[in-house]
Every structure is written in C-alpha cells, then in structure tokens.
C-alpha positions in Angstrom: 12.8 -1.7 -26.7 16.2 -0.2 -27.3 16.8 3.5 -26.9 20.3 4.8 -27.5 19.5 8.4 -26.5 16.5 10.3 -25.3 15.6 14.1 -25.2 15.4 15.7 -21.8 15.5 19.1 -20.0 18.8 19.0 -18.2 20.1 21.3 -15.5 23.3 22.9 -16.9 25.7 24.7 -14.6 28.6 26.6 -16.2 31.5 28.2 -14.4 31.0 31.5 -16.1 27.3 31.7 -15.1 25.9 32.4 -11.6 22.7 30.6 -12.1 21.8 27.1 -13.5 19.8 26.8 -16.8 17.5 24.2 -18.2 18.8 23.0 -21.6 17.3 20.5 -24.0 19.8 17.7 -24.5 20.2 14.2 -25.7 21.1 11.9 -22.8 21.4 8.1 -22.2 18.1 6.5 -21.2 17.6 5.4 -17.5 18.1 1.7 -16.9 15.1 -0.4 -16.2 14.9 -2.3 -12.9 12.8 -5.5 -12.4 9.8 -3.7 -10.8 10.0 -0.5 -13.0 8.3 0.5 -16.2 9.6 2.6 -19.1 7.1 5.3 -20.0 6.9 7.6 -23.0 6.0 10.8 -21.3 3.0 12.8 -22.7 2.3 15.2 -19.8 4.1 16.5 -16.7 3.2 18.7 -13.8 5.5 21.3 -12.2 5.6 21.2 -8.4 7.2 23.6 -5.9 9.9 21.0 -5.2 10.9 21.2 -8.9 11.2 25.0 -8.7 13.1 25.0 -5.4 15.4 22.2 -6.6 16.3 24.2 -9.7 16.6 27.6 -8.0 18.9 26.3 -5.3 20.7 23.9 -7.7 20.4 21.2 -5.1 21.0 18.4 -7.6 23.8 20.0 -9.6 24.9 19.8 -13.2 23.3 17.1 -15.4 20.1 16.6 -13.3 16.8 15.9 -14.9 14.0 17.4 -12.7 10.3 16.7 -12.6 8.3 14.4 -10.3 4.8 14.0 -11.9 4.2 12.4 -15.3 1.6 10.7 -17.4 2.3 8.7 -20.5 2.2 5.3 -22.2 4.0 2.2 -20.9 6.6 1.1 -23.5 8.4 -1.6 -21.6 8.0 -3.4 -18.3 10.6 -4.9 -16.0 10.9 -8.6 -15.5 8.8 -8.6 -12.2 6.1 -6.1 -13.1 2.6 -7.3 -12.5 0.4 -4.2 -12.0 0.6 -2.6 -15.4 1.2 -3.8 -19.0 2.8 -2.5 -22.1 0.5 -0.1 -23.9 -1.2 1.1 -20.7 -1.8 4.8 -20.1 -0.5 5.5 -16.7 0.5 8.4 -14.4 3.1 8.1 -11.7 5.9 9.6 -9.6 9.6 9.8 -9.9 11.9 11.9 -7.7 13.4 14.0 -10.4 17.0 15.0 -9.8 17.8 12.5 -7.1 19.3 10.0 -9.6 21.3 11.6 -12.5 19.4 11.4 -15.7 16.1 10.3 -14.2 13.2 12.7 -14.0 9.8 13.5 -15.4 11.0 16.4 -17.6 12.1 13.9 -20.2 11.0 12.2 -23.4 11.0 8.9 -21.5 11.2 8.1 -17.8 11.2 5.0 -15.6 9.1 4.6 -12.4 8.3 1.8 -9.9 5.1 0.1 -10.6 3.8 0.6 -7.1 3.7 4.4 -7.5 1.9 4.4 -10.8 -1.8 4.1 -11.7 -3.8 3.5 -14.8 -5.4 6.7 -16.1 -9.2 6.4 -16.3 -10.8 7.1 -19.6 -12.7 10.1 -18.3 -9.6 12.2 -17.4 -6.9 13.6 -19.7 -3.2 13.0 -19.5 -2.7 16.6 -18.3 -5.2 16.1 -15.5 -3.7 12.8 -14.5 -0.2 14.2 -14.3 -1.3 16.6 -11.5 -2.3 13.7 -9.2 0.7 11.7 -8.0 3.0 13.9 -5.8 0.2 15.9 -4.2 -2.0 12.9 -3.4 0.9 10.8 -2.1 2.2 13.7 0.0 -1.2 14.0 1.6 -1.6 10.3 2.2 1.9 9.9 3.7 1.4 12.9 6.0 -1.8 11.5 7.4 -0.9 7.8 7.8 2.9 7.3 7.6 4.5 6.3 10.9 7.1 9.0 10.2 4.4 11.7 10.1 1.0 11.9 11.8 0.6 8.1 11.9 -3.2 8.3 12.3 -5.1 5.1 12.9 -7.2 4.7 9.7 -9.9 2.8 11.7 -10.3 5.6 14.3 -13.4 7.2 12.9 -13.7 9.7 15.8 -10.5 11.4 14.7 -10.4 15.1 14.0 -7.7 16.6 11.7 -6.8 20.2 11.0 -5.6 20.7 7.4 -3.9 24.0 7.3 -4.2 25.4 3.7 -7.1 23.3 2.5 -7.4 24.9 -0.9 -3.7 24.1 -1.8 -3.2 21.2 -4.1 -1.9 18.9 -1.3 -4.6 20.3 1.1 -7.4 19.4 -1.3 -6.2 15.8 -1.4 -5.7 15.7 2.4 -9.3 16.9 3.0 -10.7 14.2 0.7 -8.6 11.4 2.0 -9.3 12.3 5.6 -13.1 12.7 5.0 -13.2 9.4 3.1 -11.5 7.8 6.1 -14.3 9.0 8.3 -12.4 11.8 10.0 -13.8 15.2 10.9 -11.9 17.8 8.9 -11.2 21.3 10.0 -9.3 23.5 7.6 -8.1 27.0 6.8 -8.0 29.0 3.5 -9.1 32.3 1.9 -12.9 33.0 2.1 -13.2 32.8 -1.7 -12.3 29.1 -1.3 -14.7 28.2 1.5 -17.3 26.6 -0.7 -14.6 24.5 -2.5 -13.1 23.0 0.7 -16.6 22.3 2.1 -17.5 20.5 -1.1 -14.4 18.3 -0.5 -15.5 17.3 2.9 -14.4 20.0 5.4 -16.8 20.3 8.4 -15.4 23.6 9.7 -13.5 26.3 7.6 -11.6 29.3 8.9 -10.0 32.3 7.2 -6.3 31.8 7.9 -5.9 35.6 8.4 -8.5 35.7 11.2 -7.6 37.0 14.7 -7.5 34.6 17.6 -7.6 31.7 15.0 -6.1 29.1 17.3 -8.8 29.7 19.9 -11.6 29.5 17.3 -10.3 26.2 16.0 -10.0 24.8 19.5 -13.6 25.7 20.2 -14.7 24.1 16.9 -12.5 21.0 17.4 -12.0 20.4 21.1 -9.4 17.7 21.8 -7.6 18.2 18.4 -4.6 16.0 18.2 -3.5 16.1 14.5 -2.5 19.0 12.3 -1.2 18.8 8.7 0.4 22.1 7.6 0.3 22.1 3.8 1.7 25.6 3.6 4.8 25.6 5.8 5.5 29.3 6.2 6.7 31.2 9.2 3.3 31.3 10.9 1.2 28.4 9.7 2.8 25.7 11.9 2.9 28.0 14.9 -0.8 28.8 14.9 -1.6 25.2 14.0 0.4 23.9 17.0 -1.5 26.3 19.2 -4.8 24.7 18.2 -3.6 21.2 19.4 -5.2 20.1 22.7 -3.2 20.6 25.9 -2.9 16.8 26.3 -0.7 16.7 23.3 -0.7 15.7 19.6 1.3 15.9 16.4 2.0 18.3 13.6 3.3 17.5 10.2 4.4 20.2 7.7 5.5 20.1 4.1 8.3 22.6 4.8 9.9 21.9 8.2 12.7 24.3 7.4 10.3 27.3 7.1 7.9 26.4 9.9 
C-alpha cells in the first residue's frame, strides 16, 4: 500500500507564540519496519502523558502525539506473524518520541507485540482505552525495573494506591488474577467498584492514620504500586511497607 501523505494532528511551535498548538497537517507516512503493522486509525484515547507532553512541549515542533489507538491493519511488515491485513486491532505507540509517529494520525505504525485483535463484543472506542493503562499496570507489577513480583508467589500482597484510576483498575485485576491479595485506596464512592475488580481491602485515601490501618490489614506488605504519583501518595504508601523492607513503584517519580 502506497501513501504519499497522511493527515495528522501535529504540534506546531511558532516563534511569535508562547505556547504550542495542535494543527491538522499533511505529513509523510511513517516507515514500516519488519515487525510493524500499518494501521488506519479509527479511535484513539487521550492519556495524561499526551497532555503533559503537549503542555510542556517536551517533543518540540512537528511531533505527533497519542499513544493508544484502535483501527484496521492495512499492511504488515515482512516478519509479522501475530496479525494479518484486515484485522481490527488496538495497540500502543509512544507518540512524539519519533517525529511523525503517533496515534493522533490518520495512519500509524506499531510493533506487532504490543497490539491485540479487538474482540467482537467491544467497540473500537473501548478497545483504544486498553493498551497504555494495562501495559503500565503489568510492567509496574512484573518488570525487573519496577516491583519485579514473582508471578508464581500466590501468597503475595500488593497495595495499589489509587485503585479506581484507569491504571489502578487494571493493576487490581492483573494482581487478583495472579492470585495476589490486593489492598487499595480510593474515594468511598468507588469502594464497590474496586471490590468488584478483586480488591480484598479498601481504604479512603483521605483517612487519618492510613498507613497504620493498611499495615494492620496487610501485615508484612512488601509491594506498593502508586498509580497517582502526587506529593503524598508515595509517602504514605511507603510508610505502609513492612519494616523488613520492600519496593514502591510510582507512575510519576518526579512528583512523589
């Protein structure tokens, strides 16, 4: 399939303007590597990283933002085996990191290993909300660079701070499906939600003496995943860790 140009929302930075703008432009299509697929985008999701990347102009002029997408596979690279042309998929690209490559575009390319076929019972819009949040949760729990939890250790307890957030909801489900005991925090209005996802103990994040209450409910706690990353969440979360030691992973280390 040959594309001479594609439409995209492009970050534009002009010298006479103090702030960047998003402008619809025609750009050259991204090149297709052997394990990548070319996707005609039908739906995208906006994530906090997209907003922060734009507001701080971290990627500069000409960047195409957007991480989450869903669409139809139009072309596959020479070594692709997991999906085929015509498949409806959702996936993840790191919008802005490579000039001209992002989800906020008519077409995008993504590695086949971070794409999945969209089931018939969910819409494109629903599917587009899955990739970044779910992969963030998975990597936080199991990556050697994060909590590095043994997936076979069924006696493990995990504190998910901010269980009703998008990443938090995935973290609860992944941890519970792995056989872990899940403790979480959120607003009282979301208690039933996080319990339905698999949380065994739920606490109001605004409660007094919260770290002590969590330690009583989860003695020996070693793992904390902070999905909020504000000035207090990681502090209180770390105080709930057992005195023998443990690990904390946060989505925003610069704010924790």
